[in-house]
C-alpha positions as CSV (number, residue, x, y, z in Angstrom):
1,M,-11.8,-62.1,10.1
2,T,-8.1,-63.0,9.7
3,E,-5.0,-61.1,10.6
4,T,-2.9,-59.6,7.8
5,A,0.5,-58.0,7.9
6,A,-1.1,-54.6,7.3
7,H,-4.0,-55.2,9.7
8,P,-3.2,-56.9,13.0
9,L,-6.1,-58.2,15.0
10,A,-6.5,-57.3,18.6
11,T,-5.4,-60.1,20.9
12,T,-8.3,-60.6,23.2
13,S,-9.0,-62.9,26.2
14,V,-12.3,-63.9,24.7
15,P,-13.7,-63.3,21.2
16,V,-15.1,-59.8,20.5
17,H,-16.9,-58.5,17.5
18,D,-14.8,-58.1,14.3
19,L,-15.5,-54.3,14.3
20,I,-13.7,-54.1,17.6
21,A,-11.0,-56.6,16.9
22,T,-10.0,-55.0,13.6
23,R,-10.3,-51.4,14.6
24,W,-6.9,-49.8,14.7
25,S,-5.2,-46.4,14.1
26,P,-2.8,-46.7,11.1
27,R,-0.8,-43.8,9.7
28,A,0.2,-45.2,6.3
29,L,-2.7,-44.0,4.2
30,D,-3.3,-44.1,0.4
31,P,-3.0,-40.5,-0.8
32,A,-5.3,-41.2,-3.9
33,A,-8.0,-43.2,-2.1
34,E,-11.5,-41.7,-2.1
35,V,-14.3,-42.0,0.4
36,T,-17.7,-41.8,-1.1
37,E,-20.4,-39.3,0.0
38,A,-22.6,-42.3,1.0
39,Q,-19.8,-43.6,3.2
40,L,-19.2,-40.2,4.8
41,R,-22.9,-39.9,5.5
42,A,-23.0,-43.3,7.1
43,L,-20.2,-42.3,9.5
44,F,-22.1,-39.3,10.7
45,E,-25.4,-41.1,10.8
46,A,-23.7,-43.6,13.1
47,A,-22.3,-40.8,15.2
48,R,-25.8,-39.2,15.3
49,W,-27.2,-42.3,17.0
50,A,-24.7,-42.4,19.8
51,P,-26.2,-42.3,23.3
52,S,-25.8,-39.0,25.3
53,W,-26.9,-37.6,28.6
54,G,-30.6,-36.8,28.4
55,N,-30.4,-37.1,24.6
56,T,-28.7,-33.7,24.6
57,Q,-26.4,-34.8,21.7
58,P,-23.4,-32.6,22.4
59,A,-21.3,-33.8,19.5
60,R,-20.7,-31.6,16.5
61,F,-18.4,-32.2,13.6
62,I,-16.6,-30.1,10.9
63,L,-15.9,-32.2,7.8
64,G,-13.1,-31.5,5.4
65,R,-12.6,-33.5,2.2
66,R,-9.1,-33.8,0.7
67,G,-8.5,-30.7,-1.4
68,D,-11.1,-28.4,-0.1
69,E,-10.6,-25.3,2.1
70,T,-12.0,-26.9,5.3
71,F,-9.5,-29.8,4.9
72,G,-6.6,-27.4,4.6
73,K,-7.7,-25.5,7.7
74,I,-7.9,-28.7,9.8
75,V,-4.4,-29.8,8.5
76,D,-3.0,-26.4,9.5
77,T,-4.1,-27.0,13.1
78,L,-2.2,-30.4,13.3
79,T,1.1,-30.9,15.0
80,E,4.0,-31.4,12.6
81,G,4.1,-35.1,13.4
82,N,0.5,-35.6,12.5
83,K,0.7,-33.4,9.4
84,R,3.3,-35.7,8.0
85,W,0.9,-38.5,7.5
86,A,-2.7,-37.1,8.0
87,A,-2.4,-34.5,5.2
88,V,-3.1,-37.3,2.7
89,S,-6.3,-38.5,4.4
90,A,-9.4,-38.8,2.2
91,A,-11.2,-36.7,4.9
92,L,-10.5,-35.0,8.2
93,V,-13.1,-34.5,10.9
94,L,-12.9,-32.0,13.7
95,G,-14.9,-33.2,16.7
96,L,-16.5,-30.5,18.8
97,A,-18.3,-30.7,22.2
98,V,-21.2,-28.3,22.9
99,T,-20.4,-27.2,26.5
100,E,-23.7,-25.3,27.3
101,L,-27.3,-26.2,27.3
102,E,-29.7,-23.9,25.4
103,E,-30.5,-22.0,28.6
104,G,-26.8,-21.3,29.1
105,K,-26.2,-23.8,31.9
106,P,-23.1,-26.1,31.6
107,M,-23.7,-29.2,29.4
108,P,-23.2,-32.3,31.6
109,Y,-20.9,-34.9,30.2
110,A,-20.2,-33.0,27.0
111,E,-16.8,-34.6,26.1
112,Y,-18.2,-38.0,27.1
113,G,-21.0,-37.6,24.6
114,L,-18.6,-36.5,21.9
115,G,-16.4,-39.5,22.7
116,L,-19.4,-41.9,22.3
117,A,-20.3,-40.3,19.0
118,A,-16.7,-40.4,17.8
119,Q,-16.4,-44.1,18.6
120,N,-19.6,-44.8,16.7
121,L,-18.1,-42.9,13.7
122,V,-14.9,-44.9,13.9
123,L,-16.6,-48.3,14.2
124,Q,-18.8,-47.4,11.2
125,A,-15.6,-46.6,9.3
126,V,-14.4,-50.1,10.0
127,A,-17.7,-51.5,8.8
128,E,-17.3,-49.4,5.6
129,G,-13.9,-50.9,4.9
130,L,-12.1,-47.7,5.9
131,V,-9.6,-46.8,8.6
132,A,-10.0,-43.9,11.0
133,H,-7.3,-42.5,13.3
134,Q,-8.3,-40.2,16.2
135,M,-5.8,-37.5,17.2
136,A,-5.3,-35.2,20.1
137,G,-2.2,-33.7,18.4
138,F,-3.7,-30.5,17.1
139,S,-4.0,-26.9,18.3
140,R,-7.4,-26.5,20.0
141,P,-7.0,-22.7,20.2
142,G,-6.0,-22.7,16.5
143,A,-9.0,-24.7,15.5
144,K,-11.3,-22.4,17.5
145,A,-9.8,-19.4,15.8
146,V,-9.7,-20.7,12.2
147,F,-13.3,-21.8,12.3
148,S,-14.5,-18.8,14.3
149,L,-16.2,-21.1,16.8
150,P,-18.5,-19.7,19.4
151,E,-17.5,-19.9,23.1
152,H,-19.7,-22.9,23.8
153,L,-18.0,-25.1,21.2
154,D,-14.8,-26.9,22.2
155,P,-12.6,-28.6,19.7
156,V,-11.6,-32.0,21.2
157,V,-10.4,-34.4,18.5
158,V,-9.4,-34.6,14.9
159,I,-10.2,-37.9,13.1
160,S,-8.5,-39.0,9.9
161,V,-10.6,-41.1,7.5
162,G,-9.1,-43.0,4.5
163,R,-7.8,-46.3,3.2
164,L,-4.6,-48.1,3.8
165,A,-1.7,-47.5,1.5
166,D,-0.2,-50.2,-0.6
167,P,2.7,-51.5,1.5
168,A,4.9,-51.6,-1.7
169,S,4.7,-47.8,-2.1
170,A,4.0,-46.6,1.4
171,D,6.4,-44.7,3.6
172,Q,8.5,-47.4,5.3
173,Q,8.8,-45.5,8.6
174,L,5.0,-45.2,8.8
175,L,4.6,-48.9,8.0
176,E,7.0,-49.9,10.7
177,R,5.2,-47.7,13.2
178,D,1.8,-49.2,12.2
179,A,3.3,-52.7,12.5
180,R,4.2,-52.3,16.2
181,P,2.4,-54.8,18.4
182,R,-1.0,-53.8,19.6
183,T,-1.2,-54.0,23.4
184,R,-3.7,-53.3,26.2
185,K,-3.7,-53.8,30.0
186,A,-5.1,-57.1,31.1
187,L,-8.6,-57.3,32.5
188,D,-7.4,-57.9,36.0
189,E,-5.8,-54.4,35.9
190,L,-9.0,-52.8,34.8
191,V,-12.1,-54.5,36.2
192,F,-12.7,-55.0,39.9
193,S,-15.4,-56.5,42.2
194,E,-14.0,-54.4,45.0
195,W,-11.1,-51.9,44.6
196,G,-7.9,-54.0,44.3
197,E,-9.8,-57.3,43.8
198,P,-10.0,-58.3,40.1
199,A,-13.4,-59.3,38.9
200,F,-11.8,-61.8,36.4
């Protein structure tokens, strides 16, 4: 996989899988691009097979396709900054965490399980030639209200799914923001053999 101006590869200390190296979170999306039903189904099938504590599968999703009522409801929960670019997504996904077990006890690791499922979904989007951008910038109480969610379902994330815009016609401010260098902390700041002693 090679880097393009519109799709910068992650700079890694050793090679990683292309799905990881090419995953990024662009905002300049094609407002006319479509995502097929087969592609959408693949995203959620990937999410369904994420690991979870005791196979409790706490991840739930609400899917809005551009132009339908559900999509509009999700857009309405977004912050103004996110509305500016995400309202043209081919699809918007609201990720929910089930916070209670069937017997009413708290669900262990509910948000962790949703996070694993969301990452599977996002990586499957990369495999499908799509882009996906995960957002915390939305009203969780607003999402809970607009979808009349029960008490044990917590809105945690909104994921935009679509295709990159043609740079010739895309919003230049969004393109400039997407072109910023991709950075991460070095491994010696993240992985330790003992606390304070880098493992690498």
